[in-house]
C-alpha positions as CSV (number, residue, x, y, z in Angstrom):
1,M,0.1,-0.3,0.3
2,H,1.1,3.4,-1.2
3,R,0.2,5.7,1.7
4,R,2.1,8.6,0.5
5,T,0.7,8.5,-2.6
6,L,-2.7,8.2,-1.5
7,L,-2.5,10.8,0.7
8,A,-1.6,13.2,-1.9
9,S,-4.3,12.2,-4.1
10,F,-6.5,13.4,-1.6
11,A,-4.5,16.4,-0.8
12,A,-5.8,17.0,-4.6
13,G,-8.8,18.0,-3.5
14,A,-10.5,14.5,-3.0
15,L,-11.0,15.3,0.7
16,L,-13.5,17.3,1.9
17,P,-14.7,18.7,5.5
18,T,-16.7,16.8,7.5
19,A,-20.4,19.2,7.3
20,A,-21.8,18.5,3.7
21,P,-22.1,15.3,1.7
22,A,-20.7,15.8,-2.2
23,A,-24.5,14.9,-3.8
24,A,-25.5,15.8,-6.8
25,G,-29.2,15.0,-6.1
26,I,-32.2,13.3,-4.4
27,V,-33.7,10.1,-4.7
28,M,-37.2,9.4,-3.0
29,T,-37.8,6.2,-1.4
30,R,-41.6,4.6,-1.1
31,D,-41.7,6.1,2.1
32,Q,-40.8,9.5,1.4
33,Q,-37.3,9.8,2.6
34,R,-34.5,11.2,0.8
35,L,-31.6,9.7,-0.7
36,A,-28.4,12.0,-1.2
37,L,-26.7,11.0,-4.6
38,I,-24.0,10.9,-6.5
39,D,-24.1,10.7,-10.4
40,R,-21.2,11.2,-12.6
41,G,-20.0,10.5,-16.0
42,A,-21.7,9.0,-19.2
43,G,-21.5,5.2,-20.1
44,K,-22.4,1.9,-18.8
45,P,-23.4,2.7,-15.0
46,V,-21.7,1.3,-12.2
47,V,-23.7,2.0,-8.8
48,L,-21.8,1.6,-5.4
49,I,-23.6,0.5,-2.4
50,H,-21.3,1.4,0.6
51,G,-20.9,-0.4,4.2
52,W,-22.2,0.2,7.5
53,S,-22.0,3.8,9.3
54,L,-20.3,5.3,5.8
55,G,-21.4,7.3,2.7
56,A,-21.3,7.5,-0.8
57,A,-18.3,9.8,-0.3
58,I,-16.2,6.6,1.1
59,W,-16.1,5.5,-2.7
60,T,-14.6,9.0,-3.9
61,L,-11.3,7.2,-5.3
62,Q,-14.1,5.1,-7.5
63,V,-16.4,7.7,-8.5
64,D,-13.6,10.2,-9.9
65,W,-11.3,7.5,-11.7
66,L,-14.1,5.5,-13.2
67,A,-16.1,8.7,-14.6
68,S,-12.7,9.7,-16.4
69,Q,-12.6,6.2,-17.9
70,G,-16.2,6.1,-19.6
71,V,-18.1,4.9,-17.3
72,R,-21.3,6.4,-15.5
73,V,-21.0,6.5,-11.7
74,I,-23.4,6.2,-9.1
75,A,-23.1,6.1,-5.2
76,Y,-25.8,7.1,-2.7
77,D,-25.9,7.6,1.2
78,R,-28.0,4.7,2.8
79,R,-31.1,6.1,4.5
80,G,-29.6,6.9,8.4
81,H,-26.7,7.4,6.6
82,G,-24.4,10.3,5.4
83,G,-26.5,13.5,3.8
84,S,-29.4,11.2,3.5
85,D,-33.0,11.7,5.7
86,K,-32.7,9.9,9.0
87,P,-35.9,8.4,9.7
88,A,-36.6,6.0,13.2
89,T,-37.6,3.0,11.0
90,G,-36.9,1.5,7.8
91,Y,-33.2,-0.8,8.5
92,D,-34.7,-4.0,7.9
93,F,-33.0,-5.4,4.7
94,D,-36.2,-5.6,2.5
95,T,-36.5,-1.3,2.8
96,L,-32.8,-1.2,2.2
97,A,-33.0,-3.3,-0.7
98,A,-36.4,-1.4,-1.9
99,D,-34.2,1.9,-1.4
100,L,-31.9,0.6,-4.0
101,A,-34.9,-0.2,-6.7
102,Q,-35.8,3.2,-6.3
103,V,-32.6,4.5,-7.4
104,L,-32.0,2.0,-10.0
105,D,-36.2,2.8,-11.4
106,Q,-36.1,6.7,-11.0
107,L,-32.6,6.6,-12.9
108,D,-33.7,4.4,-15.4
109,L,-30.7,2.3,-15.1
110,H,-29.8,-0.6,-17.6
111,D,-26.8,-2.8,-17.6
112,V,-25.9,-2.2,-14.3
113,T,-22.4,-3.1,-12.4
114,L,-23.6,-3.6,-8.7
115,V,-21.2,-3.2,-6.4
116,G,-21.8,-4.1,-2.6
117,H,-19.4,-3.2,-0.1
118,S,-19.7,-5.1,3.5
119,M,-23.2,-4.4,4.6
120,G,-24.3,-3.6,1.2
121,A,-23.4,-7.1,0.1
122,G,-26.6,-7.7,1.5
123,E,-28.6,-5.3,0.2
124,V,-27.7,-6.6,-3.5
125,A,-28.7,-10.0,-2.4
126,R,-31.7,-8.8,-1.0
127,Y,-32.5,-6.2,-4.2
128,L,-32.0,-9.3,-6.8
129,A,-33.9,-11.7,-4.5
130,T,-37.0,-9.3,-4.5
131,W,-36.8,-7.5,-7.6
132,G,-34.6,-9.6,-10.0
133,G,-32.2,-8.9,-11.8
134,R,-33.3,-7.1,-15.5
135,R,-31.3,-4.0,-14.6
136,I,-28.1,-6.0,-13.2
137,S,-25.4,-7.7,-15.8
138,R,-22.6,-7.8,-13.3
139,V,-22.3,-8.1,-9.6
140,L,-18.9,-7.0,-7.5
141,L,-19.4,-7.8,-3.6
142,V,-16.3,-6.7,-1.4
143,A,-15.8,-7.9,1.6
144,P,-19.5,-9.2,2.6
145,T,-21.0,-9.9,5.6
146,T,-23.6,-12.6,3.1
147,P,-24.4,-15.2,3.4
148,F,-25.5,-14.9,7.0
149,A,-23.2,-13.8,9.7
150,L,-24.9,-15.0,12.9
151,K,-24.0,-18.3,14.2
152,T,-27.1,-20.6,14.5
153,A,-27.5,-24.3,14.7
154,D,-27.4,-24.8,11.2
155,N,-25.1,-21.7,10.6
156,P,-22.2,-22.6,13.1
157,E,-19.4,-20.8,11.0
158,G,-21.5,-17.5,12.2
159,V,-20.5,-15.5,14.8
160,D,-22.2,-15.8,18.7
161,R,-24.8,-13.8,19.2
162,A,-23.3,-12.5,22.6
163,V,-20.8,-10.7,20.3
164,Y,-23.1,-8.7,18.3
165,D,-25.1,-7.7,22.0
166,R,-21.4,-6.4,23.3
167,L,-20.6,-4.4,20.0
168,V,-24.4,-2.7,20.3
169,A,-23.7,-2.1,23.7
170,T,-20.2,-0.6,23.5
171,L,-21.9,1.4,20.5
172,E,-24.5,2.9,22.5
173,A,-22.4,3.9,25.3
174,D,-20.1,5.7,23.6
175,P,-20.5,6.1,19.7
176,A,-17.4,8.3,19.0
177,A,-15.1,6.0,20.8
178,Y,-16.6,3.1,19.2
179,L,-16.4,4.3,15.0
180,V,-12.3,5.5,16.4
181,S,-12.0,1.7,17.2
182,G,-13.1,0.7,14.4
183,A,-10.6,2.6,11.7
184,P,-7.4,0.5,12.4
185,G,-9.4,-2.7,11.1
186,F,-10.9,-0.6,8.0
187,F,-7.8,1.0,6.8
188,G,-4.9,-1.0,8.3
189,R,-2.4,-0.5,10.8
190,N,-0.4,2.3,11.0
191,V,-2.8,4.8,9.1
192,E,-2.3,8.4,9.2
193,P,-4.1,10.4,11.1
194,E,-5.5,12.5,8.0
195,L,-7.3,9.2,6.4
196,V,-8.7,8.4,10.0
197,E,-10.1,11.2,10.4
198,W,-11.0,11.3,6.8
199,G,-13.3,8.4,6.7
200,L,-14.6,9.1,10.6
201,S,-15.9,12.3,8.8
202,I,-18.1,10.0,7.0
203,A,-18.9,8.0,10.0
204,R,-19.9,11.0,12.5
205,Q,-22.6,11.7,9.8
206,A,-25.1,8.6,10.5
207,S,-27.4,8.7,13.2
208,V,-26.7,6.3,15.5
209,P,-30.1,4.7,16.0
210,A,-29.7,3.7,12.3
211,L,-26.0,2.4,12.9
212,V,-27.4,0.4,15.9
213,K,-30.3,-1.1,13.6
214,C,-28.0,-1.8,10.7
215,L,-25.7,-3.5,12.8
216,R,-28.1,-5.8,14.0
217,A,-30.0,-6.7,10.3
218,F,-27.0,-7.3,9.0
219,S,-25.6,-9.2,11.6
220,E,-29.4,-11.4,12.0
221,T,-30.4,-11.5,8.3
222,D,-29.8,-15.1,6.6
223,F,-29.2,-14.3,2.9
224,R,-28.6,-17.8,1.9
225,T,-32.0,-18.1,-0.2
226,D,-30.9,-14.8,-1.6
227,M,-28.1,-16.4,-2.9
228,R,-29.8,-18.3,-5.2
229,A,-30.9,-14.5,-7.6
230,L,-27.2,-14.4,-8.0
231,T,-27.2,-15.7,-11.4
232,M,-25.1,-13.1,-13.4
233,P,-21.5,-12.8,-13.6
234,T,-20.6,-12.2,-9.9
235,L,-17.2,-11.4,-8.7
236,I,-16.0,-11.0,-5.2
237,V,-13.0,-9.4,-3.2
238,Y,-11.4,-9.4,0.2
239,G,-8.7,-8.4,1.8
240,T,-6.7,-11.2,3.8
241,A,-5.6,-9.1,6.8
242,D,-9.2,-8.3,7.3
243,L,-11.2,-9.3,10.5
244,P,-11.4,-13.2,10.5
245,P,-14.9,-13.8,9.9
246,T,-14.5,-11.5,6.7
247,P,-12.3,-14.1,4.5
248,R,-15.0,-16.6,6.0
249,N,-17.8,-14.8,4.7
250,A,-16.2,-14.1,1.5
251,M,-15.8,-18.0,0.7
252,R,-18.9,-19.5,1.7
253,T,-20.5,-16.4,-0.6
254,A,-18.8,-17.6,-3.6
255,A,-19.3,-21.3,-2.3
256,A,-23.0,-20.1,-2.4
257,I,-22.9,-18.5,-5.6
258,P,-22.4,-20.9,-8.8
259,G,-19.7,-19.6,-11.5
260,S,-18.5,-16.8,-9.3
261,Q,-15.1,-15.3,-8.9
262,I,-13.3,-14.9,-5.7
263,K,-9.9,-12.7,-5.3
264,A,-7.8,-12.2,-2.5
265,Y,-5.9,-8.7,-1.7
266,E,-3.0,-10.0,0.2
267,G,-2.6,-8.1,3.4
268,A,-5.6,-5.8,2.8
269,P,-8.1,-4.6,5.5
270,H,-11.7,-4.1,5.1
271,G,-11.5,-0.9,3.2
272,L,-9.3,-2.2,0.6
273,F,-10.9,-0.3,-1.8
274,I,-9.3,2.8,-0.2
275,T,-5.8,1.5,0.5
276,E,-5.6,-0.8,-2.8
277,H,-7.4,1.6,-4.6
278,A,-5.3,1.3,-8.4
279,R,-5.6,-2.4,-8.4
280,F,-9.5,-2.2,-6.9
281,N,-10.2,0.5,-9.7
282,R,-8.7,-1.7,-12.4
283,D,-10.4,-4.9,-11.6
284,L,-13.5,-3.1,-11.3
285,L,-13.2,-1.4,-14.6
286,E,-12.5,-5.1,-16.6
287,F,-14.9,-6.6,-14.8
288,A,-17.6,-4.2,-15.5
289,Q,-16.4,-4.0,-19.3
290,S,-16.3,-8.0,-19.7
């Protein structure tokens, strides 16, 4: 990872202060919530769905570069996150998938490469299982939480509920400290303070109730049946230095999708699309154009 090069890229103007999301528009959900949206470039569309606690701005290095390569890039803030509305309800995956459907329908997107990071992989899976794949040509899942994160009698590879209970309790007790503690897992160890602060400036825009409900949703939702809907070309990528459940989830997700491909980024953390952005961008562009 070339962190000095990465910071130089951000210093050129990619990083903005914490206050305002870089939204180019608004999409209205079925329950009349506003989703802040970035829509740049022209060409075949790539739709980027961010992970837990983040927002569309986390895809800065993808949006700018892909748009320069003749790709239309769309990224939006999940409800409860970034500059989107923050209602009290709607953080189950049926509703989140319906929000994604509204983005695709209102922009009338077709031949889409759909990219979901971490929790976003669940939105991709539930969308395809519910709404079908007529608009989607390819799927890329990054460090997915699918197919089922919770340990149960018929899912022994999951994580104990008590672990998630402790995470929720810590998050509710001190949200700021919780987000700071997650930075090394996202960016890797020995990360520059400027990069951490940028990521935290995005995460701080999310509402704490939304974060709690989303954490419960992605840890407790069973997507094993939804995996059957991923019949289009699918690529799964993950970092080998991510937290232990993620490589296991990635391999289980790949095994659940016949014909899928999987790539491991050696030594990369959860936010590999930032720390390994040059490689990830090339892989994404090649996949989208294949």
